[in-house]
Structure formats: C-alpha cells, structure tokens
C-alpha positions in Angstrom: 5.3 4.8 1.7 5.0 3.3 5.2 6.8 0.2 6.2 5.3 -2.1 8.8 7.7 -5.1 9.3 5.2 -7.1 11.4 2.6 -6.8 8.7 5.1 -7.7 6.0 6.3 -10.8 8.0 2.8 -12.0 8.5 2.1 -11.6 4.8 5.3 -13.4 3.9 4.2 -16.3 6.1 0.6 -16.3 4.7 1.9 -16.4 1.1 4.5 -19.1 1.8 2.0 -21.3 3.6 -1.0 -20.4 1.3 -3.0 -19.2 4.2 -6.1 -17.0 3.9 -5.9 -13.4 5.2 -8.7 -11.2 6.6 -8.6 -7.4 7.0 -10.8 -4.3 7.0 -10.0 -2.0 4.1 -10.3 1.7 3.4 -12.0 2.5 6.8 -14.9 0.1 6.2 -16.3 -2.0 9.0 -16.7 -5.1 6.8 -14.0 -7.7 6.6 -12.4 -9.0 3.4 -11.0 -12.5 3.1 -8.4 -12.9 0.5 -5.9 -15.4 -0.9 -2.6 -13.6 -0.9 -0.3 -14.2 -3.9 2.2 -11.3 -4.2 3.6 -8.7 -1.8 5.6 -5.8 -3.1 5.8 -2.1 -4.0 3.3 -1.0 -6.6 4.3 1.2 -9.5 2.9 4.1 -7.4 5.5 3.1 -4.7 2.9 1.8 -2.2 3.3 -1.4 -0.2 0.7 -3.6 -1.9 -0.8 -7.0 -1.9 -2.1 -8.8 -5.0 -4.8 -11.2 -3.8 -7.9 -13.0 -4.9 -10.8 -11.7 -2.9 -13.1 -14.4 -1.7 -15.5 -12.3 0.3 -16.0 -8.7 1.3 -18.4 -5.9 1.8 -21.7 -6.1 -0.1 -21.2 -4.8 -3.6 -17.6 -5.8 -3.9 -17.0 -8.7 -6.3 -15.0 -11.8 -5.9 -12.0 -11.3 -8.1 -8.3 -10.3 -8.4 -7.4 -7.1 -6.6 -4.4 -5.0 -5.8 -4.7 -3.7 -2.2 -2.7 -0.7 -0.9 -1.6 -1.9 2.5 -1.7 1.6 3.9 -5.5 1.2 3.7 -5.6 -2.2 5.4 -6.5 -2.4 9.1 -6.5 -5.3 11.6 -4.9 -7.8 9.2 -5.1 -11.4 10.5 -3.6 -14.5 9.0 -6.2 -17.3 9.2 -5.5 -21.0 9.8 -7.4 -22.0 6.6 -5.2 -22.8 3.6 -6.1 -22.2 0.0 -5.0 -24.0 -3.2 -3.2 -21.6 -5.6 -3.7 -24.0 -8.5 -7.4 -23.0 -8.6 -6.5 -19.5 -9.7 -5.3 -19.9 -13.2 -5.3 -16.2 -14.0 -2.4 -15.5 -11.6 0.8 -14.4 -13.4 4.2 -14.5 -11.8 5.9 -11.1 -12.0 2.9 -8.8 -11.4 3.2 -6.0 -13.9 1.7 -3.5 -11.4 4.6 -4.1 -9.0 7.9 -2.3 -9.4 9.5 -4.5 -6.7 8.3 -7.9 -5.6 9.3 -9.2 -2.1 7.3 -12.4 -2.0 5.0 -14.2 -4.4 3.6 -17.7 -5.1 5.3 -19.6 -7.9 
C-alpha cells in the first residue's frame, strides 16, 4: 500500500468541494473523468476512490467504480463542480472500504 499525501489532499479537496477529477488509469492513455465520493482503504488494503465515472476509454461504461489509486496517473482536480444529489445510488459507509478518510454525506 503506497501513501501519496499530495494525491490524498487533492482528493480530499475534490470530494469536499464536489469537483470533478480526471486521471489516466491502469497504464492507459485515455483519460477518465469522475465524480469522487469516497476516499479510503479498500478491503484489500489499497488506497481507493469510489467515484461515478462520467467518461473514459471507449468500451468503459459510465457507472460507479472503485479505483485502486496505485493504478491512477496524472490525477488532476478540475474546476467543474458536480451535484452529488444526482447520484441516488451512492451509499454512505462504502462496504468495500475498511477505512474511510473522506466521503460525501
């Protein structure tokens, strides 16, 4: 489990301010744009982000995903805000996280 304090601070900020986040994932060139909802340690003990993916590589669907942050590259917090109320399926206390450090309520 790697810890990257700058990355985590950026994600704390993005979640708190409901700002979109963009990053490349799993050594792919395509960018994913997500709405971040929950930052924590997954049950597999990986730093993870629960997010709603708005766009990404062709073939990846728009839906809820749990991203292993060890596989995220070039993460950028965007200036565009999202409205958490639009995502009714979000559940506080993500059951796939053993420890939650920040989440939307």
